[in-house]
C-alpha positions in Angstrom: 0.0 0.2 0.1 0.9 3.4 -0.8 2.8 5.8 2.3 1.2 9.1 1.7 3.4 11.9 1.4 2.6 14.5 3.4 3.6 18.1 4.8 0.9 17.8 7.4 -1.0 15.5 8.9 -4.1 14.6 6.9 -7.3 13.3 8.7 -9.8 10.9 7.1 -13.2 11.6 7.8 -16.8 10.1 8.5 -20.1 11.1 9.7 -23.6 9.3 10.0 -26.2 12.4 10.2 -29.9 12.5 11.2 -30.8 13.0 7.1 -29.3 15.5 3.8 -29.7 18.6 5.1 -26.3 20.5 5.6 -28.2 22.8 7.1 -31.0 21.9 9.3 -29.5 17.7 9.9 -27.2 17.0 12.8 -24.1 14.5 13.2 -25.1 10.7 15.1 -21.7 9.6 14.6 -18.4 10.7 13.3 -15.5 8.5 12.4 -11.9 10.3 12.3 -8.4 8.5 10.8 -5.1 10.9 11.3 -2.5 10.1 9.8 0.6 12.0 10.6 3.0 13.7 8.4 6.0 12.0 10.7 5.1 8.6 10.3 3.7 7.6 13.6 1.2 4.9 13.4 -1.7 6.5 12.4 -4.3 7.6 15.5 -8.3 6.7 15.6 -11.8 8.6 16.7 -14.7 7.0 16.6 -17.9 8.7 19.1 -21.7 8.3 18.5 -23.0 12.0 19.0 -26.4 12.1 20.5 -27.9 14.8 17.7 -31.4 16.1 20.1 -33.3 15.7 16.8 -35.1 13.1 15.3 -33.3 10.6 12.9 -35.0 10.4 8.9 -36.4 6.8 8.3 -34.5 7.1 5.4 -30.8 8.1 7.5 -31.8 4.8 9.6 -32.6 2.7 7.1 -29.0 3.7 6.0 -26.8 3.6 8.5 -28.9 1.6 10.8 -28.5 4.1 14.2 -31.6 4.5 16.3 -32.9 7.3 19.2 -32.2 4.3 21.6 -28.6 3.8 20.8 -27.8 7.7 20.8 -29.9 8.4 24.3 -26.7 8.2 26.9 -24.3 9.9 24.3 -23.0 13.2 24.4 -24.2 16.0 22.2 -21.7 17.7 19.8 -21.5 20.7 21.9 -20.0 18.6 24.6 -17.5 16.7 21.9 -16.6 19.4 20.5 -13.4 20.3 21.8 -12.4 16.7 21.7 -13.3 17.0 17.7 -11.5 20.2 17.5 -8.6 19.1 18.7 -8.1 15.5 17.4 -8.2 17.6 14.0 -5.6 20.1 14.6 -4.3 21.7 12.1 -4.8 19.0 9.9 -5.7 18.5 6.2 -8.8 16.9 5.5 -10.0 13.9 2.8 -13.2 11.8 2.7 -15.4 10.6 0.5 -18.3 12.9 -0.7 -17.0 14.8 1.8 -16.6 18.3 0.1 -20.2 18.6 -0.3 -21.2 16.6 2.9 -19.2 15.4 5.8 -17.3 18.9 5.9 -20.2 20.7 5.5 -21.8 19.5 7.9 -18.5 19.4 10.3 -18.7 23.5 9.8 -22.4 23.5 10.5 -22.4 22.0 13.9 -18.8 23.7 15.3 -20.6 27.1 14.1 -23.5 26.2 16.5 -20.8 25.4 19.2 -19.7 28.9 18.7 -16.6 27.5 17.1 -15.1 29.1 14.1 -14.2 26.1 11.7 -12.3 27.7 9.1 -11.3 24.9 5.7 -9.6 28.4 4.0 -6.6 27.3 4.8 -6.5 23.6 4.8 -6.4 21.0 1.5 -9.4 18.8 1.0 -9.4 15.6 -0.7 -12.4 14.5 -1.8 -12.1 10.7 -2.5 -15.1 10.1 -3.6 -14.1 12.7 -7.4 -11.0 11.0 -8.3 -13.3 7.9 -8.1 -15.7 9.2 -10.0 -13.5 11.2 -12.5 -11.3 7.9 -13.1 -13.9 4.8 -12.5 -17.2 6.5 -11.3 -18.8 4.0 -8.9 -19.9 3.2 -5.1 -17.5 3.3 -1.9 -18.2 -0.7 -2.4 -17.4 -1.2 -5.7 -14.3 0.9 -5.0 -12.9 -0.9 -2.1 -13.2 -3.8 -4.2 -11.6 -2.4 -7.5 -8.6 -0.5 -5.7 -7.9 -3.1 -3.0 -9.8 -6.6 -3.8 -11.7 -6.9 -0.4 -15.6 -6.6 0.2 -16.7 -3.8 2.6 -19.3 -5.8 4.1 -19.7 -3.1 7.0 -20.7 -0.4 5.2 -22.5 2.6 6.2 -20.6 2.3 9.6 -18.6 4.9 9.9 -15.7 3.8 11.3 -15.7 0.8 8.6 -16.3 3.5 5.7 -13.1 5.5 6.9 -11.1 3.1 6.8 -12.1 1.9 3.6 -11.8 5.3 2.1 -8.1 5.8 3.7 -7.1 2.4 1.9 -8.9 3.3 -1.7 -7.2 7.0 -1.6 -4.2 4.8 -0.8 -5.0 2.6 -4.2 -5.8 5.3 -6.5 -2.6 7.0 -6.0 -0.9 3.4 -6.2 -3.1 2.8 -9.8 -3.2 6.2 -11.2 -0.4 7.9 -10.2 1.9 9.1 -13.6 -1.6 8.4 -15.8 -2.9 11.0 -17.6 -6.1 11.7 -17.6 -8.7 12.8 -20.9 -11.7 15.2 -19.7 -14.9 14.8 -21.2 -14.0 18.0 -23.4 -11.0 15.7 -24.8 -9.0 18.1 -23.1 -5.5 16.0 -21.7 -4.9 16.9 -18.4 -1.7 15.8 -17.2 -0.8 13.3 -14.3 -3.6 15.1 -12.3 -3.1 11.8 -9.3 -0.2 12.5 -7.7 1.3 11.9 -4.1 0.7 15.0 -3.2 -2.2 16.3 -0.8 -1.9 19.3 -2.4 -2.3 18.1 -6.5 -5.1 16.1 -5.5 -6.8 18.6 -3.1 -6.5 20.9 -6.6 -8.1 18.1 -8.3 -10.9 16.7 -6.4 -12.2 20.9 -5.7 -14.4 23.0 -7.8 -12.0 26.5 -8.0 -14.6 28.3 -9.5 -17.0 28.6 -6.1 -15.9 30.2 -3.0 -18.3 27.7 -1.2 -19.8 24.2 -1.4 -22.9 25.2 -1.5 -22.0 26.8 -5.4 -23.4 30.5 -3.5 -20.5 32.6 -4.4 -19.1 32.0 -7.9 -15.5 33.1 -8.6 -15.3 35.3 -12.0 -12.2 33.5 -14.7 -10.4 37.4 -13.1 -11.2 36.3 -9.8 -13.8 38.7 -9.6 -16.6 37.5 -6.3 -20.3 37.2 -8.0 -23.5 35.9 -6.7 -24.9 33.1 -8.1 -28.0 32.5 -7.1 -30.9 35.7 -5.9 -31.6 39.3 -7.5 -28.3 40.4 -7.1 -27.4 37.4 -9.5 -23.7 37.2 -11.4 -23.3 41.0 -9.6 -19.9 41.2 -7.9 -19.9 40.7 -4.4 -18.7 43.5 -3.0 -20.0 46.3 -5.5 -23.3 45.0 -4.0 -22.2 45.0 -0.4 -20.8 48.7 -0.9 -24.3 50.0 -2.5 -26.7 47.8 -0.6 -25.3 47.1 2.9 -29.1 45.2 3.9 -28.4 42.2 1.6 -25.2 41.5 3.1 -27.2 41.8 6.8 -29.9 39.7 5.2 -27.9 37.4 4.4 -26.6 36.9 7.2 -29.7 36.2 8.8 -31.2 34.2 6.1 -31.1 30.6 6.4 -27.5 30.0 4.2 -24.7 27.8 5.6 -22.1 28.8 7.7 -19.0 28.3 4.7 -21.2 31.3 2.9 -21.4 33.4 5.7 -18.1 33.2 6.5 -17.1 34.7 2.6 -19.9 37.3 3.2 -18.1 38.4 6.2 -14.5 38.6 4.9 -15.4 39.9 1.2 -17.7 42.7 4.0 -14.4 43.4 5.7 -12.4 43.8 1.9 -15.2 46.3 1.3 -14.7 48.8 4.4 -11.1 48.7 4.1 -11.1 49.6 0.4 -9.8 46.8 -1.5 
C-alpha cells in the first residue's frame, strides 16, 4: 500500500447523520483517522453523537443508528473540543466529504460557537477522484482498488478505514497517468502522491463555498450565484446595499457562505 506523502497531518473522516440537509440535520456518528506526516502510527477517533433532533426513517435505513442507540450519548456541543483538538491544523479527506461531511462538520462547530475555517486546509474528496477515474460506489471502489469486500458499509469507522485504503489504492493505480476529460482535453498526471495536487484535482475552484452560492469569475472576482443580484460582483453590491449583506447573515445560508461574505464585507470596509 502506498505511503502517503504528507507535508501536514491528514484527517480522513466520515459522518452519519439524521438526514441529508447540511444546515438542518445533525451528526449522529463521526469517525476519523489521523495520518501523521512524521510517519507515526495513525490515530483513530470514533463516537456516537446525540443529535437532539429526530432521525429520519431514510437515514436510519442507511446507517441503522436508532434514537435508542443515542439516548445516553454526548451531544456535539460536549464533544466539540475533543473533535477540534483531534483535527488540529490537519488537511481533510473523505468520501463525498467536500459536499457533505465537511459542510456538516462546519455547521456543527458553528452551533458550538467555533469557527471551523477550511480555507487554509487542503481538502481531498476521494469520491471525486473515483468518479472522475472510475465512476462507482464506495463498496465498488473498495473492491476495485483494494480487491476486498466492504462488509460493514455505512458504519462510519468501517467506511473511513475503507476510504483511506481506497485513496492509497488510487494513488498506486493512477500516479503518473494522464486523463482525457469530458471535453477531450488532456490533463497531465492529475493524480500524484501530493495532497496539494489531490486538493486541486478534487475541488471546483470556481466557487468559494460548497453550496455554490458565491462564484469566481475567470479574473478572480466573486459574484453572486443566486438571488436578485445573480452575476453581480459581491463587493460592489455590498458597497451600495449593505442591507443585502445583513439579509444573508440572517437567512438560512450555510456557515461557510456567511464566513465568505463577512470576509468580503471586511475588504469593502477596508477599501480593497
